N, C-alpha and C positions, 0 to 999 in steps of 0.2 A: 289936548290929550284925549285918547280914545276912552269910551265908556266901557263898562263891564257888561258883557253879553254872552249868551250861549254860542257855541261854535257854529251852529247851523244858521245863526242870525248875522254872522260876519260877512261883510261885503268888501269890495276892492278898496273903497275909500277908507274903511276902518283899518285894513291891513297897511295902507300907506301911512296912516297916522301912527300905527304901532311901530313901524320901521323907523319913522322919523324921530319918535321918542327915544329910540335906541341909537340914534346918530347916523342913520342911513337915509340920505335925501333921495328918496325914490317915490315913484308914483305907480301903483299896481293897476294894471288894466284888466286883468282876468286871473283866475286861479282855479285850482282843483283842490278838494279837501277830502281826507279819509282817515279813519281811525288807525292808530298804530299802537303796538305794545300790549301788555297784559296787566295793566294796573288794576288793583283791587278797589282803591278808594277814589282815584281820579282818572279821568279819560284824557288820552293824548291824541292829538289830531295833527297830521302833516299837511301843510299847505304848499302846493306847487305853484310858483308865482310867474306870471308874465308881466312885463313892465312896459308902460308907455315911455318912461324915462327912468334911468338909474345909473349910478356910478359903476365902474367895472367890477368892484368887489361886492356888489349887492348880492344877497343870498338867493340861490335858485329855489330853495325850500326853507321853511321854518316850521317849528313844531310848537303847538299851543297845548296848554294843559287847562282842564276845566273840571268842575264838579262832576262826579260820576252820574251817569244817567240811570243807574240802578238805585231805586229808592232806598234800600237798606244801606248800601254803601255810602250814598250821599248823606243820609242821616248820621252815619257813623263819623264821616268827615267833619260834619258840623258839630256834633256832640263833643268830639275830642279836640276841636280847634285846629284840625290838620290844615285846612285851607288857609286860614288866617296866618298860621305859623309859617307855612312855606313862603307866602308873599313877604313876610317880615324878614325871612332869611335873605332873599334876593335883594330886598331894599336896603338892609342894614348890616348884615354880617358877611355876605359873600365877598366883598372887596378884601377882607382881612383873613379869609379862611384858609389860604394856601392850597387847599385841596382842589383838584381839577373838577370844575363844574361847567355847565353850559353857559354861554353868553346869554344874558337876559336883555331882550329888546324893550319889553314893557310888561309890567305886572301891577295889579291893583286888586283890592278886596273890599267888599262892603262889610264892614265890621258888625253890622246888625244881622244881615241875612246870611253872611259867609259866602255869597256868590263871589267868584273870583275869576281872573284870567291871568295866565302866565305865558308869554310868548318868548321862546328860546331859540337858540341856534339848533339846527338839525345836525345831529352828530353822525349821520350816515357818511361813510359806509360802516361806521362802528356798529357792532351788534350787541343787542341786549343780552346780558347774562341770563342763565336759566337755572333757577333753584333746583329743578328736578334733575337736570343733567350734571349740575355741579361745576366746579372749576378745576383747572390744572394747577400744578404747583407753581409754575411760572406766573400764572394769573394771580395766584394767592400772594406771591411776593410783591407783585405790583400793587395789589389792593392794600397790603399792610404798609407799604410805603406811603400810600395816600392817607391811610388812617393816621399815621404818625404826623403827617403834615397838618391835618386838621386838629389833632389833639394838642400838638405843641403850639399851634397858633393861638390857642385860648387857654394855655396851661395855667391852672389856678387863677383864672381871670375872674375876680369877684364881681366885676361889673355885670356879668351875666346874671348874677343872682337877683338883680333888681328888676329884670324883665318878666312880666307876667306871662308872656307868650313863649318863653323858653321853659320846657317841661322840667319839673323837679327843682325849681327855684323856690326861694322863700315866699315869693309873691305869686307863684303860679297856682291857679285853682286845681284841686284834685277832682278830675271829672269821673273818676272810677270809684264808686263806693265799694267797700270790701264785700258787702253782701252781694253785689252784682258779680264780682269775680267768682264767688262760690256758686252762684246761680248758673253762670255761663259754663264753669267747669263741669258741674253736675249735668247740665244739658248736653255738653260735648260727649260725656261718657254715655249718656242715654242714646244720643243720635248715632254714634259710631260703634257702640257695643264692643264686640270682640276685636275690632281693629285697634283698640286702645290696649297696649301691652300691659302686663302686670307692673313692670317697672315704671311705665308712664303713669299708671294710676297711683303708684306710690308717690311719685314726684308731684303730680297735680293735686292729690289730696292734701299733702303737707303744705305745699306752697300756697294754694288758694285759701287756706285757713290760717296762714301765718305770714301775711305780707310785711309785718314789722320785721320779722327775721330776714326776709329778702332785702328790705331796705337797709338793715344793719350791715349786710354783707357788702354793700356798695359804698360804705363810708371810706374816707380817705381823700387824697388829692383829686380835684375835679377839673373838668375842662368842657368844651363843647363837644358833644358826641352826636353822631347821626341817629342812633337808636333803632334804625331798621336797615342795618348795614349788611346787605345780602345781595347775591348776584342779580336778581331781578331789578335792582335799583342801581345797576352799573352798566355802562356801555364800554365794550372792549374793542380796541382797534390796534392790533399789534404792528400795523404798518405805519403808525404815527408815533415817532420817537418822543414827541413833546407831550402827547396826551394818549398814552396807550390804554388808559382806563379813565373814565369820567363818571363821577358819582352824581346821581339824580335823586329825585323824590325826597325833598327836604321838608316833609310834613310832620315828622315825629322827633326832631332833634331836641336834645335836653342838656342839662348841666349835670354831669355825672362822671364816673370813672372811665378813662380811656380804654382800659382793659375789657370793659363790657362790650364795646364794639368789636374787639378782636375775638372774644369768645363767641359772640353772637354770629359773626361771620363764619368762623371756622367750624362751629358746631353744625351748621346746616349746609355748608358749601363743599366740604371735603368728605369723602367716604371714610368711615371709621378706621379702616386698615391703613389707608394712606396717612390719615391724621396721626395715628399712633407712631408711625415710622418717622414722621418728619416734624412732629409738634414742637419739640425742643428747639430745633433749628429755626423754625418759623417765629417762635416767641422771642428768641434771641435777636432775630433780624428786626423785629418791631422795636424792641427795647433799645437796641443799638441806634436805630434811626431817631428815636425819641431823644436819646442822649445827645446825638449830634445836633439836633434842632433846638436844644436848650432845656429839655425836660430831663436833666441828668439825675434828678432825685427820685425817679420812678423805678425803684428797685424791684427785682423779681419777686421778693417776698410780699411786697405791697401789691404788685400786679396780679399775682396768681388768684387770690380770692375774687378780684374783679373779673378776671377771665372766666372763672366758673360761674359767677353771677351773670355774666353775659349769656352763658348757655341756659341758665334758668330764665332769663329774659326772652330768649329765643323760644323756649318752650311756652312761656306765657303768651307771647305774641301769636303762636300757632293756634292755641285753642281759643283765645280771646277773639282773634280776627275771624276764625272759622265760623263763630257763632253770630257775628255782627254784620259781615259783608254778604252780598248776594252769593249764594252757594253755586259752585260750578264743579264739574269733575276735576278739571286741572287744579282748581283751588284746593279741593280736598286732598289730592295727591301731594301738592306742594306743602300744605300744612302738616301732613304726616311726615314728609321728608324732614321738615324743620323739627317737629316734636321728637321724632326718633333719634335724629342726630344729636339733639340736645341731651337726651337721656343717656346716650352712649358716652358723651363727653363727661357728663356729671358722674356717671358710674366709674369711669376710668380715673377720676380724681377723688374717688371715695367720698363723694358729697351727696349721696342719696339720702342721707339722714340729717342734712343740714337743718331742716326746719321742723323736725319732729320733737 
């Protein structure tokens, strides 16, 4: 089996071993490598392969994921257990997840240092979603279909509660002290000043100081949720009828309410006017698919608080991540798109005072 190494240290022999671990009996003779994507916590690299010998279906390219080269982002990935968690998803949960994910050739993690490697199928010509550009209604419908597949696959599956590497389980450590949340929110307001709207300040002030209230809003039936369910973590290919959207970045998944993923996605991916015009139809679509797939006890009354809690989670992710990852102009714009979209959804559902 291959060892764990940085992408710049990978050679042809290592790539051959990784492919063989994934069932491809090939020998790589040469390759080119370069970074792809816009990940905040992990770095993705595309490898273009030349073979000395290979079967006809051997991939021309594969994509590897590695710890971020940015020191702040890498430290965050280690502190939050993101690298370890993603490897565990592909090793143990992917086969039963129903949702469309990349094929994994090889993955491993050092559980002490959190160094890891994840070698996956290259999804090109699929294109990465863009949080800033948002998504179309047709794309939204595809995404909600995938969400229902994931949530129904592990609907009220209590065995997840035993895993320490699944977030929000009874055995999972809490890596985020409440005082850190307050500190990061206050720092966010200080850094960005007037860019933080009055309504956003209202939401952040209340939420950062009452995390118990936020957790109470997520009570109810649980399942496996992605927890960072947004366009940047999705690859879209409308020309592929079997996999028009594939969900990536399994660093933050948890045991929680399915509606939270839906609210998280819709809050940041659709402009407020479009959301208001089509929200009811989209939620009906998700709940109908859940019922078809066996989760027929997820009523709209139970779902809606989870949906709004997902918008709060989206807001939380925006300010929390902004203060912990390496700062970039695109990152700042993305985090404000997330925060402001979340506040709009929260306000439209009369939930601005949830935690006061």
